[in-house]
C-alpha positions in Angstrom: 135.6 200.4 124.6 132.0 201.7 124.8 131.5 201.0 121.0 132.4 197.3 121.5 130.0 197.3 124.5 127.1 198.7 122.4 127.9 196.1 119.7 127.6 193.3 122.3 124.3 194.7 123.7 123.0 195.0 120.3 123.9 191.5 119.4 122.4 190.1 122.6 119.2 192.0 122.0 118.9 190.4 118.5 119.4 187.0 120.1 116.8 187.5 122.7 114.4 189.0 120.1 114.7 185.6 118.2 114.6 183.2 121.2 112.1 184.9 123.5 109.3 187.1 122.0 106.6 189.1 123.7 103.8 186.7 125.1 105.8 183.8 123.7 104.8 184.7 120.2 107.1 183.4 117.3 108.9 186.4 115.6 107.5 187.3 112.2 110.6 186.3 110.4 110.4 182.7 111.7 106.6 182.3 110.9 105.8 180.2 107.9 103.8 182.1 105.3 100.2 181.0 105.5 99.1 178.3 103.1 95.9 176.8 102.0 95.0 173.2 102.7 96.0 171.0 99.9 98.8 173.3 98.6 102.3 172.3 98.4 103.8 172.6 101.8 107.4 173.4 102.9 107.7 170.0 104.8 110.6 167.8 103.8 110.0 165.5 100.8 109.1 162.0 101.9 109.3 159.1 99.5 105.7 157.9 100.3 103.9 160.7 102.2 104.0 163.5 99.8 101.3 165.3 97.8 102.2 163.8 94.3 102.1 160.3 95.6 98.8 161.0 97.4 97.2 162.6 94.4 98.1 159.6 92.4 96.8 157.3 95.2 93.4 159.3 95.3 92.9 158.8 91.6 93.4 155.0 91.9 91.0 154.9 95.0 88.4 156.9 93.2 88.7 154.6 90.0 88.2 151.5 92.2 85.0 152.9 93.7 83.5 151.5 96.9 81.5 152.7 99.7 82.2 154.9 102.8 83.8 153.6 105.9 82.7 154.0 109.4 83.1 157.9 109.3 80.5 158.1 106.7 82.7 159.8 103.9 82.0 158.6 100.4 83.8 159.4 97.3 81.6 162.3 96.3 82.1 163.9 99.7 85.8 163.4 99.6 86.2 164.6 96.1 84.4 167.8 97.0 87.3 169.2 98.8 90.0 166.4 97.9 93.0 168.8 98.0 92.2 169.9 101.6 91.5 166.4 102.5 94.9 165.1 101.2 96.6 168.1 102.8 95.0 167.4 106.2 96.0 163.7 105.9 99.5 164.4 105.1 100.0 166.8 107.9 98.5 164.3 110.4 101.0 161.7 109.2 104.0 164.1 109.4 103.0 165.4 112.8 102.5 161.9 114.3 98.8 162.5 115.0 97.4 160.3 112.3 95.1 157.4 113.6 93.0 155.2 111.2 89.4 155.1 111.5 87.7 152.1 112.9 87.3 149.5 110.2 83.9 148.0 109.2 83.5 144.4 108.3 80.7 142.8 106.1 80.1 139.3 105.0 79.9 138.7 101.3 79.0 135.3 99.5 82.0 133.3 98.2 82.0 132.0 94.6 81.5 128.3 95.8 80.0 128.3 99.2 80.0 130.2 102.5 80.7 133.9 103.4 83.9 135.8 103.2 84.5 138.7 105.6 85.6 141.8 103.9 87.1 144.9 105.7 85.7 148.3 104.8 88.3 151.1 105.5 87.6 154.8 105.5 88.3 156.5 102.3 91.1 158.6 103.8 92.8 155.4 105.1 92.4 153.8 101.6 94.2 156.7 100.1 97.1 156.5 102.4 97.2 152.7 102.0 97.3 153.0 98.2 100.2 155.4 98.5 102.2 153.0 100.7 101.3 150.1 98.3 102.6 152.0 95.3 105.9 152.6 97.0 106.2 149.2 98.8 105.3 146.9 95.9 108.7 147.3 94.0 110.7 146.7 97.2 109.1 143.2 97.4 108.1 142.4 93.8 111.7 141.6 92.7 112.0 138.9 95.4 108.7 137.1 94.9 108.9 133.7 93.1 107.3 132.8 89.8 105.0 130.4 91.6 102.9 133.3 93.2 100.2 134.6 90.9 97.7 136.5 93.0 97.6 140.3 93.1 100.9 140.9 91.3 101.6 143.0 88.3 101.6 140.9 85.0 100.1 137.9 86.8 96.6 136.7 87.2 94.1 133.8 87.5 94.9 133.0 83.8 98.6 132.8 84.4 98.1 130.5 87.3 95.8 128.2 85.3 98.4 128.2 82.5 101.1 127.1 85.2 98.8 124.2 86.2 98.3 123.2 82.6 102.0 123.3 82.0 102.5 121.0 85.0 100.0 118.6 83.7 101.6 118.3 80.3 104.9 117.7 82.1 103.3 114.5 83.5 102.6 115.8 87.1 99.2 114.5 87.4 98.7 114.2 91.3 97.6 117.3 93.1 97.7 118.6 96.5 94.5 120.9 96.3 94.7 123.1 99.5 93.4 126.2 101.2 95.0 128.1 104.1 92.5 128.4 107.0 91.4 132.1 107.6 94.8 133.2 106.0 94.3 137.0 106.2 92.8 137.1 109.7 95.6 134.7 111.0 98.6 136.6 109.7 100.7 137.3 112.8 101.3 141.1 113.0 104.6 140.9 114.8 106.1 138.4 112.4 104.9 140.4 109.4 106.5 143.5 110.7 109.8 141.6 111.1 109.5 140.6 107.5 108.7 144.2 106.5 111.7 145.7 108.4 114.1 143.3 106.7 113.6 145.2 103.5 112.1 148.5 104.5 114.2 151.0 106.4 111.8 154.1 106.3 110.6 154.4 109.9 107.5 156.5 109.3 106.2 154.1 106.8 106.6 151.2 109.1 105.0 153.2 111.9 101.9 153.9 109.8 101.7 150.2 108.7 101.6 149.2 112.2 98.9 151.5 113.0 96.9 149.9 110.4 97.5 146.4 111.8 96.5 147.6 115.1 93.3 149.4 114.0 90.1 148.3 115.5 87.7 146.2 113.2 84.1 145.9 114.1 83.0 142.3 113.5 79.5 141.4 112.7 78.8 140.1 116.3 79.7 143.7 117.5 83.1 142.8 119.0 86.2 144.8 118.2 89.6 143.2 117.4 92.8 144.2 115.7 92.3 144.5 111.8 95.7 142.9 111.1 95.9 142.2 107.3 92.2 141.6 107.0 90.9 141.0 103.5 89.4 144.0 101.8 92.1 146.4 102.6 94.2 148.1 99.8 97.4 146.8 101.3 96.2 143.4 102.4 97.0 141.2 99.2 100.5 142.7 99.1 101.0 142.0 102.8 99.9 138.5 102.5 102.2 137.9 99.6 105.1 139.2 101.7 104.1 137.0 104.6 103.6 133.8 102.4 107.0 134.3 100.5 108.8 132.0 103.0 106.1 129.4 102.4 106.9 129.6 98.6 110.6 129.3 99.4 110.1 126.2 101.6 108.0 124.4 98.9 110.1 125.1 96.1 113.3 124.3 97.9 112.1 120.7 98.0 111.8 120.8 94.2 108.1 120.7 94.1 105.9 122.3 91.7 103.7 124.9 93.5 101.0 127.3 92.1 99.6 129.8 94.6 97.1 132.5 94.2 96.9 134.4 97.5 95.6 131.9 100.1 94.7 129.1 97.6 97.3 126.8 96.2 98.1 123.5 94.5 101.2 121.3 94.5 101.5 119.1 91.5 103.4 115.9 91.7 104.2 112.9 89.5 103.1 110.1 92.0 100.5 110.0 94.7 103.1 109.4 97.4 105.0 112.6 96.3 101.7 114.5 96.8 101.4 113.1 100.3 105.0 114.2 101.2 104.2 117.6 99.6 101.2 118.0 101.8 103.4 117.5 105.0 106.0 120.0 103.6 103.2 122.5 103.1 101.8 121.9 106.6 105.2 122.4 108.3 106.0 125.5 106.2 102.7 127.1 107.2 103.1 126.0 110.8 106.3 128.1 110.9 104.2 131.1 109.8 101.6 130.2 112.5 99.1 129.3 109.7 97.3 126.0 109.1 95.7 124.0 106.3 91.9 124.2 106.1 91.2 120.5 106.4 87.8 120.4 104.9 89.0 122.1 101.7 92.2 120.1 101.4 92.8 116.8 99.5 95.0 114.8 97.3 93.4 114.4 93.9 94.4 113.6 90.3 93.7 114.9 87.0 91.8 111.7 86.2 89.5 112.3 89.2 89.2 116.1 88.7 89.6 119.2 90.9 88.6 122.7 91.2 91.0 125.7 91.5 90.4 129.3 91.0 87.1 129.0 89.4 88.2 126.3 86.9 87.5 122.6 86.9 90.4 120.4 85.7 89.6 116.9 84.5 91.9 114.7 82.5 93.3 116.8 79.7 90.6 119.3 79.7 89.6 122.4 81.9 86.5 124.4 82.2 85.5 127.8 83.7 82.8 127.2 86.5 
């Protein structure tokens, strides 16, 4: 009997040693071995937020260049201890303490006229955004339509121009030449998140994207607003294509020839009345996305009259780079 009692006492002592230690300290056998920042950790592998993905993202951000964000950390300073910086960033994300830095905004001249607002994110946020972009893009690329040419692999201004010329040669000589008003700044965050959730089931990735959409951005007038999908972010071109995919579907469903590059698009038609109808379809499709046409930059033209699109001028059977 006493032997069984001693075994029970010993077993109870072992349990207490594990669950309650002196002064609340964790017992030595449950303490993770010390690790240096930037080294491989024992955290579960995540498809996006892992060291290999962040190393690749850092290399891409470094190659793209760019200045510091509001925290003042530039590429040289980040690179000086890049492994520790990546390790710290990953830990914050996995522990739920990550918060993006406030975003700066500058105004740069447009190619034609006016100024374009550009968001400047902190370098550490750009690294995280690049990692998410690299993982997210294949999830949506397969569903995008051929009419979308902006910021997609294997597509460019040149492919968009070629599509316009192909339509012209198919005798589609009337054009809805349009621009979406403040497209990037006007993307509705809640609607965008609904579209993301329809194809992405990773909760942590969705949570981090939502943090970026809600991050504060400092306008030139000193006021702070939610960054949303503000142009200039690593992720904003992909997010805009995800958001505008329903617009592409709506126009092409009506058998209309759409060529879109980000927030600039043309719809090519055979007759002027077809172009007028196409403009109404575009306006209605954008309204469902809480967007609208920029009236001062939208018109119905023809190849005989000439029109500008993506830095080219199209006139009759010729086109010129501006």
